[in-house]
C-alpha positions as CSV (number, residue, x, y, z in Angstrom):
1,M,-3.4,-187.1,40.2
2,I,-2.1,-183.9,38.7
3,K,-4.9,-182.4,36.6
4,N,-4.1,-178.8,35.8
5,I,-0.7,-178.1,34.2
6,L,1.0,-174.9,33.3
7,I,3.6,-175.4,30.5
8,I,6.2,-172.6,30.0
9,S,7.5,-172.9,26.4
10,S,8.8,-170.6,23.7
11,N,7.5,-169.7,20.2
12,Y,10.5,-167.9,18.7
13,T,13.8,-169.4,20.0
14,G,13.9,-172.2,17.4
15,H,11.1,-174.6,16.8
16,G,12.2,-177.3,19.2
17,H,10.5,-176.0,22.3
18,K,7.2,-175.9,20.4
19,S,7.7,-179.3,19.0
20,I,8.4,-180.9,22.4
21,T,5.3,-179.1,23.9
22,E,3.2,-180.4,21.1
23,S,4.4,-183.9,21.5
24,L,3.4,-183.9,25.2
25,S,0.1,-182.0,24.5
26,E,-0.9,-184.8,22.2
27,K,-0.8,-187.2,25.2
28,F,-2.1,-184.8,27.8
29,D,-5.1,-184.1,25.6
30,I,-6.4,-187.7,25.6
31,V,-6.3,-188.0,29.4
32,P,-9.8,-187.3,30.9
33,D,-10.1,-184.3,33.2
34,V,-6.5,-183.1,32.5
35,K,-6.1,-179.5,31.4
36,I,-2.9,-177.9,30.0
37,H,-2.2,-174.2,29.7
38,V,0.8,-173.4,27.4
39,I,2.4,-169.9,27.5
40,D,5.4,-168.4,25.7
41,G,7.7,-167.5,28.7
42,F,9.1,-164.6,26.8
43,S,5.6,-163.0,26.5
44,L,5.5,-162.8,30.3
45,G,8.2,-160.1,30.1
46,G,6.3,-157.8,27.8
47,N,7.5,-156.4,24.5
48,T,11.1,-156.1,25.7
49,L,11.6,-159.8,26.6
50,L,9.5,-160.9,23.6
51,R,11.9,-158.9,21.3
52,V,14.8,-160.7,23.0
53,G,13.2,-164.1,22.1
54,K,12.6,-163.1,18.5
55,M,16.3,-162.1,18.1
56,Y,17.3,-165.7,18.4
57,G,16.6,-166.5,14.8
58,P,18.4,-163.6,13.2
59,I,21.4,-164.0,15.5
60,T,21.9,-167.7,15.0
61,R,21.2,-167.3,11.3
62,N,23.6,-164.5,10.7
63,S,26.2,-164.6,13.5
64,E,27.1,-167.8,15.2
65,H,30.1,-166.1,16.8
66,L,27.8,-163.7,18.6
67,W,25.6,-166.5,19.7
68,K,28.6,-168.3,21.1
69,I,29.4,-165.2,23.1
70,I,25.9,-165.0,24.5
71,W,25.9,-168.7,25.3
72,D,29.2,-168.4,27.2
73,I,28.2,-165.4,29.2
74,T,24.8,-166.7,30.2
75,S,26.4,-170.0,31.2
76,V,28.6,-168.4,33.8
77,K,26.2,-165.7,34.9
78,V,23.3,-168.0,35.8
79,P,22.2,-166.1,39.0
80,F,22.3,-162.8,37.1
81,V,20.2,-164.2,34.2
82,N,17.7,-165.7,36.5
83,H,17.4,-162.5,38.5
84,L,17.0,-160.4,35.3
85,I,14.3,-162.6,33.9
86,E,12.6,-162.8,37.3
87,M,12.2,-159.1,37.4
88,K,10.8,-158.9,33.9
89,I,8.2,-161.7,34.2
90,R,7.3,-161.5,37.9
91,T,4.1,-159.4,37.7
92,K,2.6,-161.2,34.7
93,F,3.6,-164.6,36.0
94,L,1.9,-164.1,39.4
95,A,-1.2,-162.9,37.6
96,L,-1.0,-166.1,35.4
97,L,-0.8,-168.3,38.5
98,D,-3.9,-166.5,39.9
99,K,-5.8,-167.2,36.7
100,V,-4.7,-170.8,36.0
101,K,-4.1,-172.1,39.6
102,P,-2.0,-175.0,38.3
103,D,-1.3,-178.2,40.1
104,L,2.1,-178.4,38.5
105,I,4.4,-176.1,36.4
106,L,6.4,-177.7,33.6
107,T,9.2,-175.7,31.9
108,V,10.7,-176.6,28.5
109,H,13.0,-173.6,28.1
110,P,16.1,-173.0,30.3
111,N,15.5,-169.3,30.8
112,F,12.4,-169.9,32.9
113,N,13.7,-172.4,35.5
114,G,15.6,-170.4,38.0
115,S,13.6,-167.3,37.3
116,I,10.3,-168.9,38.1
117,L,11.7,-170.8,41.1
118,N,12.9,-167.5,42.5
119,I,9.4,-166.1,42.2
120,L,7.8,-169.1,43.8
121,E,10.3,-169.1,46.6
122,K,10.1,-165.4,47.4
123,N,6.3,-165.5,47.5
124,D,6.1,-168.7,49.5
125,I,4.2,-170.5,46.8
126,H,4.4,-174.2,46.8
127,I,3.5,-175.7,43.4
128,P,5.3,-178.8,42.0
129,F,7.9,-177.7,39.5
130,V,9.3,-180.0,36.8
131,T,11.9,-179.1,34.1
132,L,12.1,-181.0,30.8
133,I,15.5,-180.5,29.1
134,A,15.2,-179.7,25.4
135,D,18.8,-180.4,24.5
136,L,20.7,-183.7,24.1
137,I,24.1,-183.4,25.7
138,S,25.6,-179.8,25.7
139,I,23.2,-178.3,28.2
140,T,23.5,-174.9,29.8
141,P,23.5,-174.8,33.6
142,L,20.2,-172.8,33.3
143,W,18.6,-176.2,32.8
144,A,19.9,-177.5,36.1
145,D,18.3,-175.9,39.2
146,A,18.4,-178.2,42.2
147,R,15.2,-176.6,43.6
148,A,13.1,-178.2,40.9
149,D,11.1,-181.2,42.1
150,Y,12.2,-183.2,39.1
151,V,14.4,-182.7,36.0
152,I,13.4,-184.8,33.0
153,S,16.4,-185.6,30.9
154,P,16.5,-186.9,27.3
155,T,19.8,-188.7,27.7
156,Q,22.2,-190.1,30.3
157,E,24.7,-187.6,29.1
158,A,22.5,-184.7,29.9
159,K,21.7,-186.2,33.3
160,D,25.4,-186.5,34.1
161,K,25.8,-182.8,33.3
162,C,22.9,-181.9,35.6
163,I,24.6,-183.8,38.4
164,E,27.8,-182.0,37.6
165,F,25.9,-178.7,38.0
166,G,24.6,-179.7,41.4
167,V,21.2,-181.4,40.8
168,P,20.8,-184.5,43.0
169,A,20.8,-187.7,40.9
170,E,17.5,-188.9,42.4
171,K,15.7,-185.8,41.0
172,I,16.7,-186.6,37.4
173,K,14.7,-188.9,35.3
174,V,15.9,-190.1,31.9
175,F,13.1,-190.8,29.5
176,G,14.5,-190.0,26.0
177,F,13.6,-187.1,23.7
178,P,9.9,-186.6,23.0
179,V,8.9,-186.5,19.3
180,R,5.5,-185.7,17.8
181,E,3.4,-188.8,17.0
182,R,3.2,-188.1,13.2
183,F,7.0,-188.7,12.9
184,Y,6.7,-192.2,14.3
185,N,4.1,-193.3,11.6
186,H,6.9,-193.8,9.1
187,A,9.3,-195.7,11.3
188,Q,11.3,-198.8,10.2
189,K,11.2,-198.4,6.4
190,D,12.5,-201.2,4.3
191,A,16.2,-200.8,3.9
192,E,16.3,-203.1,0.8
193,H,14.5,-200.6,-1.5
194,Y,17.8,-199.0,-2.6
195,A,18.4,-199.8,-6.3
196,P,21.8,-199.3,-8.1
197,N,20.3,-197.4,-11.0
198,K,17.7,-195.5,-9.0
199,P,18.7,-192.0,-7.8
200,L,18.4,-191.4,-4.1
201,N,15.9,-188.8,-2.8
202,C,17.7,-186.4,-0.5
203,L,16.4,-183.7,1.8
204,I,18.5,-180.7,2.7
205,M,17.3,-178.6,5.7
206,S,18.8,-176.8,8.7
207,G,16.0,-176.1,11.1
208,G,13.3,-173.4,11.1
209,E,15.8,-170.6,10.5
210,G,17.2,-172.0,7.2
211,V,21.0,-171.5,7.2
212,G,23.9,-173.2,5.6
213,N,25.4,-173.9,2.1
214,M,22.2,-175.4,0.8
215,G,22.7,-174.3,-2.8
216,K,26.3,-175.6,-3.1
217,M,25.3,-178.8,-1.5
218,A,22.4,-179.4,-3.8
219,K,24.5,-178.6,-6.9
220,T,27.2,-181.1,-5.8
221,L,24.7,-183.9,-5.0
222,I,22.9,-183.5,-8.3
223,E,25.9,-183.2,-10.6
224,T,28.1,-185.8,-8.8
225,F,25.5,-188.4,-7.8
226,G,22.4,-187.6,-9.8
227,F,20.3,-187.4,-6.6
228,N,16.8,-185.9,-6.5
229,I,16.9,-183.0,-4.0
230,T,14.3,-181.4,-1.8
231,I,15.3,-178.2,0.1
232,V,13.5,-176.7,3.1
233,A,14.6,-173.1,3.6
234,G,12.5,-172.6,6.7
235,R,11.4,-169.1,7.6
236,N,14.3,-167.7,5.6
237,E,12.3,-166.2,2.7
238,K,15.3,-164.5,1.2
239,L,17.1,-167.8,1.0
240,Q,14.1,-169.6,-0.5
241,A,13.8,-167.0,-3.3
242,H,17.6,-167.2,-4.0
243,L,17.5,-171.0,-4.2
244,K,14.5,-171.0,-6.5
245,K,16.1,-168.5,-8.8
246,N,19.5,-170.2,-9.0
247,L,18.6,-173.9,-8.8
248,G,15.0,-174.1,-10.2
249,K,15.9,-173.0,-13.7
250,K,19.0,-175.0,-14.0
251,Y,17.9,-178.4,-12.6
252,G,14.1,-178.4,-13.1
253,D,12.4,-181.4,-11.6
254,K,15.6,-182.6,-9.9
255,V,15.1,-180.0,-7.2
256,K,12.1,-178.9,-5.1
257,I,12.3,-175.9,-2.8
258,Y,10.0,-175.2,0.2
259,G,9.8,-172.6,2.8
260,F,8.5,-173.3,6.3
261,T,6.3,-176.4,6.0
262,R,3.9,-178.2,8.3
263,N,4.2,-181.6,6.6
264,I,7.9,-181.9,7.3
265,Q,7.4,-185.4,8.5
266,D,6.4,-186.5,5.0
267,L,9.4,-184.9,3.4
268,I,11.8,-186.5,5.9
269,A,10.1,-189.9,5.6
270,N,10.2,-189.9,1.8
271,S,13.9,-189.2,1.7
272,D,16.7,-191.7,1.6
273,I,19.1,-189.3,3.3
274,A,18.5,-186.1,5.3
275,F,21.2,-183.4,5.4
276,I,20.6,-181.4,8.5
277,R,22.3,-179.4,11.1
278,S,22.4,-180.9,14.6
279,S,19.2,-179.3,16.0
280,P,18.1,-181.9,18.6
281,N,14.5,-182.0,17.7
282,V,15.2,-182.2,13.9
283,M,17.7,-185.0,14.5
284,M,15.3,-187.0,16.6
285,E,12.5,-186.4,14.2
286,A,14.6,-187.8,11.4
287,V,15.6,-190.8,13.6
288,S,11.9,-191.4,14.3
289,C,11.2,-191.4,10.6
290,N,14.1,-193.9,10.2
291,T,15.9,-191.6,7.7
292,P,19.7,-191.8,7.7
293,I,21.2,-188.4,8.6
294,V,24.2,-186.5,7.4
295,I,25.0,-183.8,9.9
296,T,26.3,-180.6,8.2
297,G,26.9,-178.4,11.1
298,A,26.2,-177.5,14.8
299,L,25.2,-174.3,16.5
300,P,27.8,-173.3,19.1
301,G,26.7,-174.0,22.6
302,Q,23.6,-176.2,22.9
303,E,24.3,-178.2,19.7
304,A,28.1,-178.5,20.0
305,G,28.1,-182.1,21.3
306,N,25.2,-183.4,19.1
307,P,27.3,-184.6,16.1
308,R,29.4,-186.7,18.5
309,F,26.3,-188.0,20.3
310,A,24.7,-189.0,17.0
311,E,27.8,-190.8,15.8
312,K,28.2,-192.6,19.1
313,Y,24.8,-194.2,18.7
314,H,25.3,-194.7,14.9
315,L,22.3,-192.5,14.1
316,A,24.1,-190.3,11.7
317,I,27.4,-189.5,9.9
318,T,29.0,-186.1,10.1
319,C,30.2,-183.9,7.1
320,D,31.8,-180.8,8.5
321,S,32.7,-179.1,5.3
322,M,31.8,-178.9,1.6
323,G,35.2,-180.4,0.8
324,N,34.2,-183.6,2.6
325,L,30.8,-183.9,1.0
326,V,31.6,-186.3,-1.9
327,P,33.8,-188.6,0.2
328,T,31.1,-188.7,2.9
329,I,28.5,-189.8,0.4
330,N,30.8,-192.3,-1.2
331,E,31.3,-193.8,2.3
332,L,27.5,-194.1,2.7
333,L,27.1,-195.7,-0.8
334,D,30.0,-198.1,-0.7
335,N,29.4,-201.9,-0.5
336,N,25.8,-201.7,-1.7
337,V,24.9,-198.8,0.7
338,A,26.1,-200.8,3.7
339,M,26.5,-197.8,5.9
340,L,23.0,-196.4,5.1
341,K,21.5,-199.7,6.1
342,E,23.6,-199.8,9.3
343,I,22.3,-196.4,10.3
344,K,18.7,-197.3,9.6
345,K,19.1,-200.4,11.8
346,S,20.6,-198.4,14.6
347,Q,17.8,-195.8,14.4
348,Q,15.2,-198.6,14.6
349,Q,16.9,-199.9,17.8
350,Y,17.2,-196.4,19.3
351,V,13.8,-195.0,18.6
352,D,11.0,-195.3,21.2
353,P,7.5,-194.0,20.3
354,Q,6.4,-194.4,24.0
355,I,8.6,-191.5,25.2
356,P,6.0,-188.8,25.2
357,E,3.4,-191.0,26.9
358,N,5.9,-192.2,29.5
359,I,6.8,-188.5,30.3
360,V,3.2,-187.6,30.6
361,N,2.4,-190.6,32.8
362,F,5.2,-189.7,35.1
363,I,4.1,-186.1,35.4
364,L,0.5,-187.0,36.1
365,N,1.3,-189.5,38.7
366,I,3.9,-187.7,40.8
367,P,2.8,-188.5,44.4
368,D,1.9,-185.4,46.5
369,K,4.1,-186.7,49.3
370,E,7.2,-186.5,47.0
371,L,6.5,-182.8,46.3
372,Q,5.3,-181.0,49.3
373,P,7.4,-179.9,52.3
374,A,6.1,-181.1,55.6
375,G,3.1,-179.1,56.8
376,V,2.6,-177.3,53.4
377,A,-0.9,-177.6,51.9
378,R,-1.3,-178.4,48.2
379,D,-4.0,-175.8,47.7
380,V,-2.4,-172.3,47.3
381,S,-4.2,-169.0,47.9
382,F,-3.0,-166.2,45.7
383,N,-5.2,-163.5,47.3
384,N,-2.4,-162.0,49.4
385,I,0.3,-161.9,46.7
386,N,2.0,-158.5,46.1
387,Y,2.0,-157.9,42.4
388,E,4.2,-154.8,42.5
389,S,7.6,-155.1,40.9
């Protein structure tokens, strides 16, 4: 059985990679004799690459157009991106292998698939390599490297894209999107608690970076429907201060404003509706809490197909502009909140708390014979590796 696992994640390019890593770590940690080692892949490239990772938040928060350009370029320049990152991380990555001596490498960020496989291949190192896709449907080809032993996909749609990018179908395993355990504790809330004269509790958030028309949305929801509003501004401290100044005084207890919070599962679960952008991990966390979703936007590139995906499975409804906000809410509330109840029922049917455990069990029980080329020993010696760039 696999017992020593190196996980390549990311601390700064959104919160989804960390959330997925944590969901798996919860299950790895309870398996006797299994050790996991989590590393931010960007840190392997020194300060230069780490700064690149930290730019994700400001770029996606302030210039979606620039992010779309970056997404498009990297999607068609995959060998170049892989080579560039390979050159930046090679020395530290090989040193990390020498220290950790993993039985298996698991990546949960697209930038470190082809780059690490290049390093392993050029140094004749044979370690099982598994990719876990952290996006739902609109995946970059950086996720799809046919040299990986397995690619774990959250959806059939992402699997189909991997096949389109050249990954053999037999290497792709569809398990669903892993969510941290604390989000499942609130699942399948009673849909009959809605009362005609009781204002709904609504959560407005847009991921860890805190973007969007939060203030205008809160104002409309309070003044038109009388909703109680909770806003999570994420790491955007400037936005948080602005919202407190402009909404707090005017609406008092009708609105609560938070920055980045670690009890987000409670805020989602205690809400009747969550207004969110289509970040995959936030969407799936809300689904796991059985809270109906109104999708208010999508980041170009990896989130582009998520609103359509969520509506296909009746997990959410989309509101693509402030002008459509009131009609969208009316649609949810019509016929004694029939659509809200329908979404809750669909979420209950879709959600699967066993996904993280199933992924972990699969990884731990990959047979050696499926991973090793003929004549290659599992134990790898790092003594003769050349660490010079």
